A tleap script that builds the chain and sets N, CA, C and O, in Angstrom:
source leaprc.protein.ff14SB
mol = sequence {
  NMET ALA ASN PHE ASN LEU ARG LYS SER ASP
  ARG LEU LYS ARG ARG LYS VAL ILE GLY ALA
  ILE PHE SER SER GLY GLN GLY VAL ARG ALA
  PHE PRO ILE GLN LEU ILE TRP THR ILE ALA
  GLU ARG GLN GLY LEU ASN HIE ILE GLN ALA
  GLY PHE THR ALA PRO ARG LYS LYS PHE LYS
  ARG ALA VAL ASP ARG ASN LEU ILE LYS ARG
  ARG MET ARG GLU ALA TYR ARG LEU ASN GLN
  GLY LEU ILE PRO GLU GLY ILE VAL SER ASP
  ASP LYS GLN ILE VAL VAL MET CYS ILE TYR
  MET SER ARG ASP ILE LEU ALA PHE ASP SER
  ILE GLN LYS GLY MET ILE LYS ALA LEU LYS
  ARG LEU ALA ASP LYS HIE ASP ARG ILE CASP
}
set mol.1.N position { 90.167 55.119 51.426 }
set mol.1.CA position { 89.131 54.174 51.072 }
set mol.1.C position { 89.015 53.114 52.167 }
set mol.1.O position { 90.019 52.647 52.705 }
set mol.2.N position { 87.810 52.755 52.476 }
set mol.2.CA position { 87.555 51.805 53.548 }
set mol.2.C position { 88.000 50.397 53.150 }
set mol.2.O position { 87.964 50.027 51.976 }
set mol.3.N position { 88.417 49.629 54.143 }
set mol.3.CA position { 88.845 48.258 53.922 }
set mol.3.C position { 87.676 47.327 54.247 }
set mol.3.O position { 87.274 47.215 55.406 }
set mol.4.N position { 87.137 46.666 53.240 }
set mol.4.CA position { 85.991 45.784 53.438 }
set mol.4.C position { 86.380 44.312 53.429 }
set mol.4.O position { 85.530 43.449 53.212 }
set mol.5.N position { 87.653 44.017 53.663 }
set mol.5.CA position { 88.107 42.629 53.654 }
set mol.5.C position { 87.746 41.934 54.955 }
set mol.5.O position { 87.692 42.559 56.014 }
set mol.6.N position { 87.502 40.644 54.862 }
set mol.6.CA position { 87.371 39.796 56.044 }
set mol.6.C position { 88.159 38.521 55.739 }
set mol.6.O position { 87.613 37.527 55.261 }
set mol.7.N position { 89.437 38.585 56.027 }
set mol.7.CA position { 90.331 37.474 55.715 }
set mol.7.C position { 90.176 36.354 56.737 }
set mol.7.O position { 89.541 36.519 57.779 }
set mol.8.N position { 90.764 35.229 56.415 }
set mol.8.CA position { 90.742 34.102 57.336 }
set mol.8.C position { 91.435 34.470 58.646 }
set mol.8.O position { 91.023 34.022 59.717 }
set mol.9.N position { 92.475 35.278 58.562 }
set mol.9.CA position { 93.198 35.689 59.768 }
set mol.9.C position { 92.377 36.651 60.629 }
set mol.9.O position { 92.699 36.851 61.800 }
set mol.10.N position { 91.323 37.248 60.070 }
set mol.10.CA position { 90.440 38.136 60.828 }
set mol.10.C position { 89.364 37.367 61.589 }
set mol.10.O position { 88.670 37.932 62.434 }
set mol.11.N position { 89.229 36.083 61.287 }
set mol.11.CA position { 88.194 35.273 61.925 }
set mol.11.C position { 88.757 34.573 63.152 }
set mol.11.O position { 89.912 34.149 63.172 }
set mol.12.N position { 87.940 34.465 64.143 }
set mol.12.CA position { 88.335 33.856 65.406 }
set mol.12.C position { 88.187 32.344 65.301 }
set mol.12.O position { 87.099 31.845 65.017 }
set mol.13.N position { 89.275 31.614 65.527 }
set mol.13.CA position { 89.260 30.159 65.388 }
set mol.13.C position { 89.799 29.425 66.621 }
set mol.13.O position { 89.497 28.246 66.808 }
set mol.14.N position { 90.586 30.095 67.459 }
set mol.14.CA position { 91.261 29.419 68.570 }
set mol.14.C position { 90.288 29.101 69.703 }
set mol.14.O position { 89.647 29.998 70.251 }
set mol.15.N position { 90.184 27.821 70.048 }
set mol.15.CA position { 89.243 27.377 71.082 }
set mol.15.C position { 89.539 28.009 72.443 }
set mol.15.O position { 88.617 28.344 73.187 }
set mol.16.N position { 90.796 28.169 72.761 }
set mol.16.CA position { 91.183 28.737 74.051 }
set mol.16.C position { 90.667 30.170 74.188 }
set mol.16.O position { 90.159 30.552 75.242 }
set mol.17.N position { 90.798 30.948 73.135 }
set mol.17.CA position { 90.335 32.338 73.156 }
set mol.17.C position { 88.810 32.394 73.166 }
set mol.17.O position { 88.223 33.229 73.854 }
set mol.18.N position { 88.169 31.513 72.409 }
set mol.18.CA position { 86.703 31.471 72.397 }
set mol.18.C position { 86.186 31.129 73.792 }
set mol.18.O position { 85.212 31.723 74.256 }
set mol.19.N position { 86.828 30.180 74.458 }
set mol.19.CA position { 86.448 29.841 75.829 }
set mol.19.C position { 86.636 31.012 76.778 }
set mol.19.O position { 85.817 31.228 77.671 }
set mol.20.N position { 87.711 31.771 76.591 }
set mol.20.CA position { 87.960 32.944 77.436 }
set mol.20.C position { 86.899 34.017 77.214 }
set mol.20.O position { 86.505 34.704 78.156 }
set mol.21.N position { 86.438 34.163 75.984 }
set mol.21.CA position { 85.390 35.152 75.701 }
set mol.21.C position { 84.130 34.808 76.478 }
set mol.21.O position { 83.535 35.676 77.116 }
set mol.22.N position { 83.719 33.539 76.428 }
set mol.22.CA position { 82.480 33.151 77.092 }
set mol.22.C position { 82.615 33.132 78.609 }
set mol.22.O position { 81.619 33.303 79.311 }
set mol.23.N position { 83.821 32.929 79.132 }
set mol.23.CA position { 83.981 32.887 80.583 }
set mol.23.C position { 84.168 34.271 81.203 }
set mol.23.O position { 83.691 34.515 82.311 }
set mol.24.N position { 84.855 35.183 80.505 }
set mol.24.CA position { 85.156 36.468 81.143 }
set mol.24.C position { 84.891 37.671 80.249 }
set mol.24.O position { 85.362 38.769 80.545 }
set mol.25.N position { 84.150 37.490 79.169 }
set mol.25.CA position { 83.921 38.593 78.243 }
set mol.25.C position { 82.791 39.509 78.668 }
set mol.25.O position { 81.959 39.155 79.503 }
set mol.26.N position { 82.778 40.688 78.078 }
set mol.26.CA position { 81.708 41.653 78.284 }
set mol.26.C position { 80.792 41.601 77.080 }
set mol.26.O position { 81.207 41.181 76.000 }
set mol.27.N position { 79.547 42.024 77.254 }
set mol.27.CA position { 78.609 41.905 76.154 }
set mol.27.C position { 77.817 43.161 75.873 }
set mol.27.O position { 77.613 44.003 76.747 }
set mol.28.N position { 77.376 43.268 74.632 }
set mol.28.CA position { 76.425 44.295 74.210 }
set mol.28.C position { 75.395 43.603 73.324 }
set mol.28.O position { 75.706 42.645 72.616 }
set mol.29.N position { 74.166 44.107 73.377 }
set mol.29.CA position { 73.086 43.525 72.584 }
set mol.29.C position { 72.434 44.577 71.722 }
set mol.29.O position { 72.252 45.725 72.129 }
set mol.30.N position { 72.090 44.162 70.533 }
set mol.30.CA position { 71.293 44.972 69.619 }
set mol.30.C position { 70.569 43.959 68.738 }
set mol.30.O position { 71.172 43.367 67.843 }
set mol.31.N position { 69.299 43.765 68.986 }
set mol.31.CA position { 68.547 42.705 68.326 }
set mol.31.C position { 68.757 42.740 66.827 }
set mol.31.O position { 68.653 43.810 66.226 }
set mol.32.N position { 69.043 41.636 66.214 }
set mol.32.CA position { 69.123 40.239 66.664 }
set mol.32.C position { 70.545 39.758 66.982 }
set mol.32.O position { 70.802 38.554 66.969 }
set mol.33.N position { 71.461 40.674 67.264 }
set mol.33.CA position { 72.872 40.325 67.474 }
set mol.33.C position { 73.272 40.580 68.924 }
set mol.33.O position { 72.879 41.581 69.522 }
set mol.34.N position { 74.052 39.666 69.475 }
set mol.34.CA position { 74.719 39.895 70.752 }
set mol.34.C position { 76.215 39.758 70.498 }
set mol.34.O position { 76.666 38.776 69.909 }
set mol.35.N position { 76.979 40.750 70.945 }
set mol.35.CA position { 78.434 40.701 70.820 }
set mol.35.C position { 79.028 40.469 72.199 }
set mol.35.O position { 78.725 41.202 73.140 }
set mol.36.N position { 79.863 39.464 72.320 }
set mol.36.CA position { 80.631 39.234 73.541 }
set mol.36.C position { 82.087 39.445 73.156 }
set mol.36.O position { 82.565 38.871 72.178 }
set mol.37.N position { 82.790 40.268 73.925 }
set mol.37.CA position { 84.155 40.628 73.543 }
set mol.37.C position { 85.063 40.680 74.758 }
set mol.37.O position { 84.615 40.827 75.895 }
set mol.38.N position { 86.349 40.555 74.481 }
set mol.38.CA position { 87.375 40.697 75.500 }
set mol.38.C position { 88.668 41.149 74.810 }
set mol.38.O position { 88.761 41.168 73.583 }
set mol.39.N position { 89.641 41.504 75.613 }
set mol.39.CA position { 90.951 41.912 75.108 }
set mol.39.C position { 91.905 40.728 75.262 }
set mol.39.O position { 91.927 40.087 76.313 }
set mol.40.N position { 92.689 40.433 74.231 }
set mol.40.CA position { 93.631 39.312 74.266 }
set mol.40.C position { 94.971 39.760 73.689 }
set mol.40.O position { 95.088 40.847 73.123 }
set mol.41.N position { 95.972 38.906 73.842 }
set mol.41.CA position { 97.277 39.170 73.236 }
set mol.41.C position { 97.135 39.123 71.719 }
set mol.41.O position { 96.404 38.295 71.176 }
set mol.42.N position { 97.834 40.009 71.054 }
set mol.42.CA position { 97.734 40.091 69.593 }
set mol.42.C position { 98.353 38.859 68.939 }
set mol.42.O position { 99.468 38.452 69.264 }
set mol.43.N position { 97.604 38.282 68.015 }
set mol.43.CA position { 98.067 37.165 67.192 }
set mol.43.C position { 98.034 37.633 65.748 }
set mol.43.O position { 96.957 37.719 65.158 }
set mol.44.N position { 99.169 37.933 65.172 }
set mol.44.CA position { 99.205 38.409 63.797 }
set mol.44.C position { 99.082 39.918 63.730 }
set mol.44.O position { 99.438 40.619 64.677 }
set mol.45.N position { 98.578 40.419 62.613 }
set mol.45.CA position { 98.542 41.851 62.349 }
set mol.45.C position { 97.216 42.522 62.708 }
set mol.45.O position { 97.132 43.750 62.694 }
set mol.46.N position { 96.204 41.765 63.022 }
set mol.46.CA position { 94.855 42.305 63.171 }
set mol.46.C position { 94.627 42.933 64.540 }
set mol.46.O position { 95.091 42.413 65.555 }
set mol.47.N position { 93.906 44.060 64.564 }
set mol.47.CA position { 93.554 44.675 65.840 }
set mol.47.C position { 92.245 44.108 66.371 }
set mol.47.O position { 91.882 44.360 67.520 }
set mol.48.N position { 91.532 43.344 65.546 }
set mol.48.CA position { 90.279 42.728 65.975 }
set mol.48.C position { 90.088 41.411 65.228 }
set mol.48.O position { 90.396 41.300 64.042 }
set mol.49.N position { 89.570 40.410 65.957 }
set mol.49.CA position { 89.186 39.145 65.347 }
set mol.49.C position { 87.753 38.868 65.750 }
set mol.49.O position { 87.342 39.190 66.865 }
set mol.50.N position { 86.988 38.271 64.847 }
set mol.50.CA position { 85.572 38.029 65.106 }
set mol.50.C position { 85.198 36.595 64.766 }
set mol.50.O position { 85.701 36.012 63.805 }
set mol.51.N position { 84.299 36.036 65.582 }
set mol.51.CA position { 83.712 34.725 65.331 }
set mol.51.C position { 82.203 34.878 65.250 }
set mol.51.O position { 81.644 35.840 65.776 }
set mol.52.N position { 81.549 33.942 64.600 }
set mol.52.CA position { 80.113 34.047 64.362 }
set mol.52.C position { 79.460 32.719 64.696 }
set mol.52.O position { 79.974 31.657 64.344 }
set mol.53.N position { 78.305 32.785 65.389 }
set mol.53.CA position { 77.619 31.557 65.753 }
set mol.53.C position { 76.108 31.753 65.733 }
set mol.53.O position { 75.589 32.831 66.024 }
set mol.54.N position { 75.426 30.673 65.378 }
set mol.54.CA position { 73.966 30.608 65.428 }
set mol.54.C position { 73.622 29.355 66.235 }
set mol.54.O position { 74.198 28.296 65.987 }
set mol.55.N position { 72.703 29.451 67.190 }
set mol.55.CA position { 72.460 28.333 68.106 }
set mol.55.C position { 71.783 27.132 67.441 }
set mol.55.O position { 70.798 27.271 66.715 }
set mol.56.N position { 72.329 25.979 67.705 }
set mol.56.CA position { 71.761 24.736 67.186 }
set mol.56.C position { 70.411 24.441 67.842 }
set mol.56.O position { 69.552 23.787 67.250 }
set mol.57.N position { 70.240 24.924 69.051 }
set mol.57.CA position { 68.986 24.684 69.771 }
set mol.57.C position { 67.795 25.344 69.065 }
set mol.57.O position { 66.696 24.791 69.047 }
set mol.58.N position { 68.018 26.521 68.487 }
set mol.58.CA position { 66.938 27.247 67.808 }
set mol.58.C position { 66.817 26.874 66.340 }
set mol.58.O position { 65.723 26.906 65.778 }
set mol.59.N position { 67.944 26.516 65.709 }
set mol.59.CA position { 67.962 26.207 64.275 }
set mol.59.C position { 68.549 24.816 64.089 }
set mol.59.O position { 69.767 24.639 64.097 }
set mol.60.N position { 67.682 23.842 63.923 }
set mol.60.CA position { 68.108 22.445 63.852 }
set mol.60.C position { 68.871 22.135 62.567 }
set mol.60.O position { 69.798 21.325 62.574 }
set mol.61.N position { 68.488 22.769 61.476 }
set mol.61.CA position { 69.099 22.467 60.179 }
set mol.61.C position { 70.380 23.284 59.984 }
set mol.61.O position { 70.388 24.501 60.167 }
set mol.62.N position { 71.447 22.603 59.614 }
set mol.62.CA position { 72.732 23.270 59.404 }
set mol.62.C position { 72.646 24.306 58.290 }
set mol.62.O position { 73.363 25.306 58.311 }
set mol.63.N position { 71.768 24.069 57.316 }
set mol.63.CA position { 71.608 25.014 56.212 }
set mol.63.C position { 71.147 26.370 56.742 }
set mol.63.O position { 71.614 27.415 56.289 }
set mol.64.N position { 70.226 26.343 57.707 }
set mol.64.CA position { 69.723 27.589 58.291 }
set mol.64.C position { 70.803 28.293 59.100 }
set mol.64.O position { 70.959 29.510 59.002 }
set mol.65.N position { 71.551 27.534 59.901 }
set mol.65.CA position { 72.629 28.128 60.696 }
set mol.65.C position { 73.692 28.738 59.796 }
set mol.65.O position { 74.200 29.822 60.083 }
set mol.66.N position { 74.027 28.059 58.721 }
set mol.66.CA position { 75.037 28.581 57.795 }
set mol.66.C position { 74.564 29.852 57.107 }
set mol.66.O position { 75.356 30.772 56.905 }
set mol.67.N position { 73.284 29.919 56.744 }
set mol.67.CA position { 72.727 31.123 56.129 }
set mol.67.C position { 72.818 32.304 57.093 }
set mol.67.O position { 73.208 33.404 56.701 }
set mol.68.N position { 72.459 32.071 58.341 }
set mol.68.CA position { 72.507 33.134 59.351 }
set mol.68.C position { 73.944 33.604 59.561 }
set mol.68.O position { 74.204 34.807 59.599 }
set mol.69.N position { 74.873 32.664 59.695 }
set mol.69.CA position { 76.276 33.039 59.901 }
set mol.69.C position { 76.834 33.782 58.693 }
set mol.69.O position { 77.623 34.713 58.849 }
set mol.70.N position { 76.435 33.384 57.509 }
set mol.70.CA position { 76.880 34.070 56.290 }
set mol.70.C position { 76.382 35.513 56.281 }
set mol.70.O position { 77.126 36.428 55.926 }
set mol.71.N position { 75.130 35.714 56.670 }
set mol.71.CA position { 74.572 37.072 56.721 }
set mol.71.C position { 75.252 37.904 57.806 }
set mol.71.O position { 75.504 39.092 57.602 }
set mol.72.N position { 75.550 37.300 58.951 }
set mol.72.CA position { 76.249 38.040 60.007 }
set mol.72.C position { 77.664 38.414 59.571 }
set mol.72.O position { 78.113 39.531 59.829 }
set mol.73.N position { 78.368 37.500 58.919 }
set mol.73.CA position { 79.719 37.797 58.432 }
set mol.73.C position { 79.707 38.943 57.437 }
set mol.73.O position { 80.569 39.820 57.482 }
set mol.74.N position { 78.733 38.937 56.543 }
set mol.74.CA position { 78.646 39.998 55.545 }
set mol.74.C position { 78.332 41.340 56.207 }
set mol.74.O position { 78.925 42.359 55.852 }
set mol.75.N position { 77.402 41.349 57.170 }
set mol.75.CA position { 77.077 42.588 57.884 }
set mol.75.C position { 78.300 43.100 58.642 }
set mol.75.O position { 78.559 44.303 58.658 }
set mol.76.N position { 79.046 42.202 59.267 }
set mol.76.CA position { 80.260 42.596 59.978 }
set mol.76.C position { 81.313 43.130 59.008 }
set mol.76.O position { 81.941 44.156 59.268 }
set mol.77.N position { 81.501 42.430 57.891 }
set mol.77.CA position { 82.513 42.822 56.907 }
set mol.77.C position { 82.267 44.233 56.386 }
set mol.77.O position { 83.209 45.007 56.220 }
set mol.78.N position { 81.013 44.566 56.131 }
set mol.78.CA position { 80.681 45.880 55.592 }
set mol.78.C position { 80.788 46.990 56.629 }
set mol.78.O position { 80.948 48.156 56.266 }
set mol.79.N position { 80.702 46.646 57.927 }
set mol.79.CA position { 80.638 47.668 58.971 }
set mol.79.C position { 81.758 47.568 59.994 }
set mol.79.O position { 81.678 48.211 61.041 }
set mol.80.N position { 82.791 46.791 59.732 }
set mol.80.CA position { 83.881 46.647 60.696 }
set mol.80.C position { 84.657 47.942 60.897 }
set mol.80.O position { 85.384 48.079 61.881 }
set mol.81.N position { 84.515 48.880 59.992 }
set mol.81.CA position { 85.185 50.169 60.122 }
set mol.81.C position { 84.642 51.024 61.254 }
set mol.81.O position { 85.241 52.046 61.589 }
set mol.82.N position { 83.516 50.630 61.857 }
set mol.82.CA position { 82.956 51.378 62.984 }
set mol.82.C position { 83.815 51.238 64.241 }
set mol.82.O position { 83.705 52.042 65.167 }
set mol.83.N position { 84.663 50.221 64.269 }
set mol.83.CA position { 85.578 50.037 65.396 }
set mol.83.C position { 86.927 50.593 64.967 }
set mol.83.O position { 87.580 50.012 64.100 }
set mol.84.N position { 87.363 51.715 65.558 }
set mol.84.CA position { 88.618 52.338 65.130 }
set mol.84.C position { 89.826 51.455 65.436 }
set mol.84.O position { 89.820 50.687 66.398 }
set mol.85.N position { 90.862 51.575 64.605 }
set mol.85.CA position { 92.048 50.731 64.769 }
set mol.85.C position { 92.843 51.064 66.022 }
set mol.85.O position { 93.467 50.171 66.595 }
set mol.86.N position { 92.844 52.290 66.462 }
set mol.86.CA position { 93.617 52.688 67.632 }
set mol.86.C position { 92.922 52.425 68.949 }
set mol.86.O position { 93.305 52.993 69.972 }
set mol.87.N position { 91.909 51.577 68.946 }
set mol.87.CA position { 91.105 51.357 70.148 }
set mol.87.C position { 91.863 50.552 71.211 }
set mol.87.O position { 91.544 50.647 72.396 }
set mol.88.N position { 92.863 49.759 70.799 }
set mol.88.CA position { 93.675 48.994 71.751 }
set mol.88.C position { 95.149 49.247 71.469 }
set mol.88.O position { 95.509 49.730 70.396 }
set mol.89.N position { 96.002 48.918 72.438 }
set mol.89.CA position { 97.440 49.124 72.266 }
set mol.89.C position { 98.000 48.148 71.229 }
set mol.89.O position { 97.313 47.225 70.791 }
set mol.90.N position { 99.249 48.369 70.850 }
set mol.90.CA position { 99.854 47.603 69.757 }
set mol.90.C position { 100.027 46.117 70.056 }
set mol.90.O position { 100.025 45.302 69.134 }
set mol.91.N position { 100.178 45.751 71.334 }
set mol.91.CA position { 100.403 44.346 71.659 }
set mol.91.C position { 99.124 43.598 72.024 }
set mol.91.O position { 99.178 42.417 72.365 }
set mol.92.N position { 97.979 44.265 71.959 }
set mol.92.CA position { 96.682 43.658 72.298 }
set mol.92.C position { 95.761 43.666 71.086 }
set mol.92.O position { 96.026 44.339 70.090 }
set mol.93.N position { 94.682 42.912 71.188 }
set mol.93.CA position { 93.649 42.938 70.166 }
set mol.93.C position { 92.297 42.649 70.819 }
set mol.93.O position { 92.225 42.044 71.889 }
set mol.94.N position { 91.241 43.087 70.162 }
set mol.94.CA position { 89.885 42.794 70.618 }
set mol.94.C position { 89.434 41.521 69.920 }
set mol.94.O position { 89.572 41.391 68.703 }
set mol.95.N position { 88.894 40.579 70.692 }
set mol.95.CA position { 88.303 39.379 70.104 }
set mol.95.C position { 86.808 39.410 70.403 }
set mol.95.O position { 86.393 39.603 71.546 }
set mol.96.N position { 86.013 39.219 69.367 }
set mol.96.CA position { 84.562 39.387 69.446 }
set mol.96.C position { 83.878 38.115 68.965 }
set mol.96.O position { 84.290 37.519 67.970 }
set mol.97.N position { 82.830 37.700 69.676 }
set mol.97.CA position { 81.982 36.607 69.218 }
set mol.97.C position { 80.598 37.185 68.956 }
set mol.97.O position { 79.986 37.768 69.852 }
set mol.98.N position { 80.109 37.027 67.744 }
set mol.98.CA position { 78.791 37.521 67.339 }
set mol.98.C position { 77.804 36.366 67.431 }
set mol.98.O position { 77.981 35.336 66.780 }
set mol.99.N position { 76.765 36.539 68.242 }
set mol.99.CA position { 75.779 35.488 68.470 }
set mol.99.C position { 74.429 35.961 67.951 }
set mol.99.O position { 74.009 37.085 68.222 }
set mol.100.N position { 73.761 35.103 67.210 }
set mol.100.CA position { 72.439 35.409 66.664 }
set mol.100.C position { 71.398 35.043 67.714 }
set mol.100.O position { 71.411 33.922 68.224 }
set mol.101.N position { 70.486 35.973 68.051 }
set mol.101.CA position { 69.545 35.753 69.146 }
set mol.101.C position { 68.115 35.457 68.715 }
set mol.101.O position { 67.370 34.851 69.485 }
set mol.102.N position { 67.708 35.853 67.538 }
set mol.102.CA position { 66.317 35.717 67.120 }
set mol.102.C position { 65.942 34.252 66.901 }
set mol.102.O position { 66.801 33.418 66.610 }
set mol.103.N position { 64.668 33.952 67.041 }
set mol.103.CA position { 64.178 32.603 66.767 }
set mol.103.C position { 63.872 32.399 65.289 }
set mol.103.O position { 63.730 31.265 64.831 }
set mol.104.N position { 63.770 33.494 64.544 }
set mol.104.CA position { 63.438 33.434 63.124 }
set mol.104.C position { 64.650 33.839 62.291 }
set mol.104.O position { 65.553 34.526 62.768 }
set mol.105.N position { 64.646 33.402 61.052 }
set mol.105.CA position { 65.691 33.814 60.118 }
set mol.105.C position { 65.267 35.158 59.542 }
set mol.105.O position { 64.311 35.233 58.771 }
set mol.106.N position { 65.968 36.203 59.910 }
set mol.106.CA position { 65.620 37.549 59.477 }
set mol.106.C position { 66.340 37.907 58.183 }
set mol.106.O position { 67.328 37.279 57.804 }
set mol.107.N position { 65.820 38.928 57.521 }
set mol.107.CA position { 66.430 39.426 56.292 }
set mol.107.C position { 67.773 40.082 56.607 }
set mol.107.O position { 68.040 40.468 57.745 }
set mol.108.N position { 68.599 40.196 55.593 }
set mol.108.CA position { 69.929 40.777 55.765 }
set mol.108.C position { 69.858 42.198 56.310 }
set mol.108.O position { 70.695 42.579 57.128 }
set mol.109.N position { 68.877 42.992 55.876 }
set mol.109.CA position { 68.765 44.380 56.334 }
set mol.109.C position { 68.595 44.458 57.848 }
set mol.109.O position { 69.212 45.302 58.499 }
set mol.110.N position { 67.765 43.586 58.410 }
set mol.110.CA position { 67.556 43.575 59.864 }
set mol.110.C position { 68.829 43.172 60.599 }
set mol.110.O position { 69.169 43.751 61.631 }
set mol.111.N position { 69.518 42.191 60.068 }
set mol.111.CA position { 70.765 41.739 60.687 }
set mol.111.C position { 71.815 42.839 60.608 }
set mol.111.O position { 72.562 43.053 61.563 }
set mol.112.N position { 71.875 43.533 59.482 }
set mol.112.CA position { 72.857 44.606 59.323 }
set mol.112.C position { 72.566 45.764 60.276 }
set mol.112.O position { 73.498 46.322 60.854 }
set mol.113.N position { 71.303 46.138 60.455 }
set mol.113.CA position { 70.956 47.210 61.396 }
set mol.113.C position { 71.379 46.839 62.813 }
set mol.113.O position { 71.935 47.666 63.535 }
set mol.114.N position { 71.116 45.594 63.209 }
set mol.114.CA position { 71.538 45.134 64.526 }
set mol.114.C position { 73.048 45.127 64.683 }
set mol.114.O position { 73.565 45.481 65.742 }
set mol.115.N position { 73.755 44.728 63.640 }
set mol.115.CA position { 75.221 44.691 63.685 }
set mol.115.C position { 75.789 46.099 63.817 }
set mol.115.O position { 76.732 46.317 64.577 }
set mol.116.N position { 75.226 47.053 63.087 }
set mol.116.CA position { 75.697 48.444 63.169 }
set mol.116.C position { 75.511 48.975 64.582 }
set mol.116.O position { 76.430 49.570 65.146 }
set mol.117.N position { 74.330 48.766 65.160 }
set mol.117.CA position { 74.067 49.229 66.532 }
set mol.117.C position { 75.020 48.570 67.522 }
set mol.117.O position { 75.571 49.235 68.399 }
set mol.118.N position { 75.213 47.264 67.379 }
set mol.118.CA position { 76.070 46.532 68.312 }
set mol.118.C position { 77.526 46.990 68.209 }
set mol.118.O position { 78.189 47.160 69.232 }
set mol.119.N position { 78.027 47.192 66.998 }
set mol.119.CA position { 79.414 47.640 66.836 }
set mol.119.C position { 79.610 49.052 67.381 }
set mol.119.O position { 80.651 49.350 67.967 }
set mol.120.N position { 78.621 49.923 67.193 }
set mol.120.CA position { 78.714 51.276 67.757 }
set mol.120.C position { 78.720 51.224 69.280 }
set mol.120.O position { 79.487 51.940 69.925 }
set mol.121.N position { 77.867 50.378 69.857 }
set mol.121.CA position { 77.838 50.242 71.320 }
set mol.121.C position { 79.151 49.669 71.840 }
set mol.121.O position { 79.643 50.090 72.887 }
set mol.122.N position { 79.713 48.721 71.118 }
set mol.122.CA position { 80.999 48.151 71.510 }
set mol.122.C position { 82.085 49.216 71.513 }
set mol.122.O position { 82.867 49.301 72.460 }
set mol.123.N position { 82.142 50.028 70.464 }
set mol.123.CA position { 83.152 51.090 70.383 }
set mol.123.C position { 82.949 52.118 71.492 }
set mol.123.O position { 83.921 52.563 72.104 }
set mol.124.N position { 81.693 52.504 71.761 }
set mol.124.CA position { 81.407 53.467 72.831 }
set mol.124.C position { 81.771 52.897 74.192 }
set mol.124.O position { 82.384 53.583 75.010 }
set mol.125.N position { 81.400 51.656 74.439 }
set mol.125.CA position { 81.669 51.035 75.728 }
set mol.125.C position { 83.175 50.899 75.959 }
set mol.125.O position { 83.657 51.128 77.068 }
set mol.126.N position { 83.907 50.531 74.927 }
set mol.126.CA position { 85.354 50.376 75.068 }
set mol.126.C position { 86.024 51.727 75.283 }
set mol.126.O position { 86.991 51.809 76.040 }
set mol.127.N position { 85.542 52.791 74.642 }
set mol.127.CA position { 86.103 54.130 74.839 }
set mol.127.C position { 85.930 54.583 76.280 }
set mol.127.O position { 86.818 55.229 76.836 }
set mol.128.N position { 84.794 54.250 76.892 }
set mol.128.CA position { 84.546 54.663 78.273 }
set mol.128.C position { 85.411 53.893 79.260 }
set mol.128.O position { 85.747 54.421 80.320 }
set mol.129.N position { 85.778 52.654 78.937 }
set mol.129.CA position { 86.596 51.846 79.841 }
set mol.129.C position { 88.039 52.321 79.839 }
set mol.129.O position { 88.656 52.435 80.899 }
set mol.130.N position { 88.586 52.601 78.658 }
set mol.130.CA position { 89.999 53.007 78.557 }
set mol.130.C position { 90.203 54.380 79.012 }
set mol.130.O position { 91.330 54.876 78.993 }
savepdb mol mol.pdb
quit
């Protein structure tokens, strides 16, 4: 049975790692989602950690940004199984930042389709690198 949990330990919170993602990470795009990812030292039991962001420049109201991030988290939670667990070695983990790119607040279905495409591209791209 698939694991649909998204625990607090699965979420990316460390500023140092987030800064490393934006400075040296690789990216994939699938409208309306952009994933920027890198490989880091494993912290805890998770093989992947994810962070979610919506730009303040495009969405002035915090309510709108929170709605978008909530929809992205849910789309990620339902489809995180697309990234296989054996994709990195035991002492490493993938850290991913999910960025919302659209200027409009889209329905959950559109966000989920973009998330599925982006996660598949991430898994394919990582398989080709290793």
